[in-house]
N, C-alpha and C positions, 0 to 999 in steps of 0.2 A: 260413800256415795258416788264420788267419782269413779271408784273402781267398778261398781256396778254399771254405771253408765258406758264405761270405757270397754268393760267385759262385754256387755250386750252388743256394743257396736263392732267390736272385734269379731265376736261370733257371727254376726250377720255377714260381716266382709268375708270371713273365712268361708262361709257357706257359698256365698255368691261367687268368690274366686273359684272354689271347687266345681260349682255347677258350670261356670263359663269354661273352664279348663276342660271338664269332660265333653261339653258341647263342641269344644274347638277340636278335641281329639277326634270325636266322631265324625266331624264334618271333614277332617282330613283324611280319615280311613275312606269315606265315601266319595271324595273327591281326589283321590290320589292322583299325583301328577305323572304323566308320562313324559318322556324326555322332550317332546315337541309341543306339550300341552301347557299353556300357562294359565294359573289359577290366581285370581286376586283376593285379597282379604281386606274387608271393611270392617272397621270397629267403631262403635258409637256408645256414649254413656249419657244417661239422663236421670235425673233424679225423680222417681216415680214411686207410688205406694209405699211411701216412708223409708225407701232405701235408694241405693245407686243401682241402677240397672245397666248392665253392660250387654251389648249385642255384638257377636262376632259373626260375619257371614263370609263364606268362601264361594267363589263362582267365577267362571271364565269371563264373565263381563262385570266391568266395574259399574256400569249402570244398573245392572241387576243387583249387585250387592248393596248400593245405595237405596234402591227401591225396597230391597227387603228389610233393611234397617227402619226406613220409614214405616213400612206396614206393621213391623214388630211393635215399634213404639206407639202407633196409631191404636192397635188392639190392646195393649197394656193400658192406654189412656182411656179407652172405652170401658174397660173392665173397672178401672179406678173410679171413673165418673158414676158407675152404677153401684158399686159396692163399697167404697170408701166412707167410713164414719166420719172422716174429717171434712168432706165436702158437703156442705149444707144441702146441695140439690140431689144427693144420691139417695137411691131407695133405701138404703141401710139407715141414713140420717133422718129420713121421713119416719121409718119404723120407729126410731129410738125417740124422736120428738113426739110422737103419738103414744108412747108407752102408758099403760094404764087408762087411755081413753078410747081410742077408735081404730078399727082395723085399717091397714094400708094396701091399696091395690099395687101389687108389684108385677113386674115382667115376668115371663115364665122362667126366665134364666135366673133370676134372683130367688123366685120361689123354689126351684128344684135345688138350689145350693143350700138354702135354709133347710128345706126338707131333708136333703141328704146329711146336713150337719146334725139335725135332731136324731136321725137314724144312728149315727155314729155315736152320739151321747148315749143312746139307749143301749147299743152293743157294748160300749165300755163303761157302763153304768155311772155315768156322769163325769168320768175322769177328763174327756174332752166335752167341753160345754160352750157352745157358741155364744150362750148369753153372759161371758165373763166380762163384758164392757166395763161394768162399773169397778171392778177390781183392777183391771188393766189401766183404766184412767187414774185410780188412786195411787197405782205405783208409778205412773208415769209412762208406761210402755206405750200408750196411746196418744203421745204429743211429742212435741219437740222439748219439752221441759226435761230437766234432770230425772233420772229414775232415782227414786227414794225408797227406803224401806219404810212403809208405814207403821204405825203403832197397832198394837193387837186389837184395841177397841175399835179403831176405823175400819179394820178389815172384818172383825165380828158383825158391825153395823150394817155392812153391804152384803154379807152372805145370803140373805134372804132374797136379794134381788138376783142372784146367779142361780138359775134353775132352769135347765132347758124345758122342763115339763110345764113352765108357765107361758112358753112361746105357743100361740095359737095360730095354726095355719088352716086355710080353707081352700081345698083344691078345686071347689066348684067355681070360684072367682078369683083365685089367686091372690088372696090377701092373707097378710101376716099381722098379727098383733101381740103385743107383749102385755101380760095380765096386770103387771105392777108398774106404777109411775116410779121412774128412776132405772128401770131395767135398760140394758143397751146390749146390742149385738157387737 
């Protein structure tokens, strides 16, 4: 069980490290220094969206670097507040709480993302399914608790709650509902 949790964290860290490295290399190519031009690098890290987010900025102005870091984190926090299933006030949490009962009016941004997710689920015949929340929670992927291998019966019991075809979207009023109580995005 510790191996699963450690492997999951190592995988996330590895991906983030590679993304940051690629972005840093791209920035260095774009802002290649000449002999008389000085470029500053600012780095900042913050725990957001269930992982450690690293921002690296290169610019000729230190103040511009700091401001870019600030705005990058501000945007990530905005998206997290809108889409995180862990934050009670997010639109996704509201949809999850109302599963099996009533539609939830959401922003066009959230609506579009859910609609696109359903499109991917259809395209890939359910292999990608945004309604995976109940199973993700069972395994511990959606929380700070340790990731555990659940027993077969627990998995089978939750499978009826994982079905993108049970997500009901209304384009007229940008509402989203989950047709069965216990479903989660």
